[in-house]
C-alpha positions as CSV (number, residue, x, y, z in Angstrom):
1,M,-12.3,-8.2,8.3
2,A,-12.8,-5.6,5.6
3,W,-10.0,-3.2,4.7
4,S,-11.9,0.0,5.2
5,G,-13.2,2.4,7.8
6,R,-11.4,4.2,10.6
7,R,-9.1,1.4,11.5
8,A,-7.8,1.3,7.9
9,A,-7.4,5.0,7.7
10,K,-5.4,5.0,11.0
11,I,-3.1,2.2,9.6
12,R,-2.6,4.1,6.3
13,V,-1.4,7.2,8.3
14,Q,1.0,5.0,10.2
15,V,2.4,3.3,7.1
16,F,3.0,6.7,5.3
17,S,4.6,8.2,8.4
18,I,7.0,5.2,8.7
19,Y,7.8,4.5,5.0
20,G,7.0,7.9,3.3
21,D,5.3,8.0,-0.1
22,T,7.7,5.9,-2.1
23,C,5.8,3.2,-4.0
24,C,6.9,-0.4,-3.1
25,L,6.0,-1.5,-6.6
26,C,7.9,0.9,-8.8
27,G,10.1,2.9,-6.4
28,N,8.7,6.3,-7.4
29,P,7.2,8.9,-5.1
30,G,3.5,9.7,-5.0
31,A,2.1,6.6,-3.4
32,D,-1.6,7.1,-2.5
33,T,-2.6,3.8,-1.0
34,V,-1.3,0.8,1.0
35,E,-0.3,-2.6,-0.4
36,H,0.0,-5.8,1.5
37,L,3.4,-7.4,0.9
38,L,1.9,-10.9,1.6
39,P,-1.7,-10.7,0.5
40,R,-4.4,-11.4,3.0
41,H,-5.7,-14.3,0.9
42,H,-2.3,-15.9,1.3
43,G,-2.2,-15.5,5.1
44,G,-0.9,-11.9,5.2
45,T,-2.0,-9.7,8.1
46,D,-2.8,-6.0,8.5
47,D,0.3,-5.6,10.7
48,L,2.6,-2.7,9.8
49,W,5.5,-5.0,8.8
50,N,3.3,-6.4,6.0
51,L,2.1,-3.0,4.6
52,R,3.9,-0.6,2.3
53,P,2.8,2.5,0.4
54,S,1.9,2.0,-3.3
55,H,0.2,3.6,-6.3
56,G,-3.4,2.5,-6.4
57,R,-3.8,2.9,-10.1
58,K,-1.6,1.8,-12.9
59,R,0.9,4.5,-13.8
60,P,2.5,3.6,-17.2
61,A,4.6,6.8,-17.2
62,L,6.3,5.6,-14.1
63,G,6.4,1.9,-15.1
64,C,4.1,1.1,-12.1
65,P,1.6,-1.7,-12.4
66,G,-0.5,-0.3,-9.6
67,N,-2.1,-2.5,-7.0
68,Y,-5.7,-2.6,-8.4
69,G,-4.8,-5.1,-11.1
């Protein structure tokens, strides 16, 4: 299943309401997307326990690698 659309938007809202906006990759605030802790291609799911907020783009000033490579 694709990670987009209304279902993904609803899940993002839930993740941010549970975990706040602290990036799971660098520990700084301002996360703007959701990261799978265990990637889907390694068997991870879209369950809330496997999702955390993250910075989508690389943020060198924060020392964050971002989750888009």
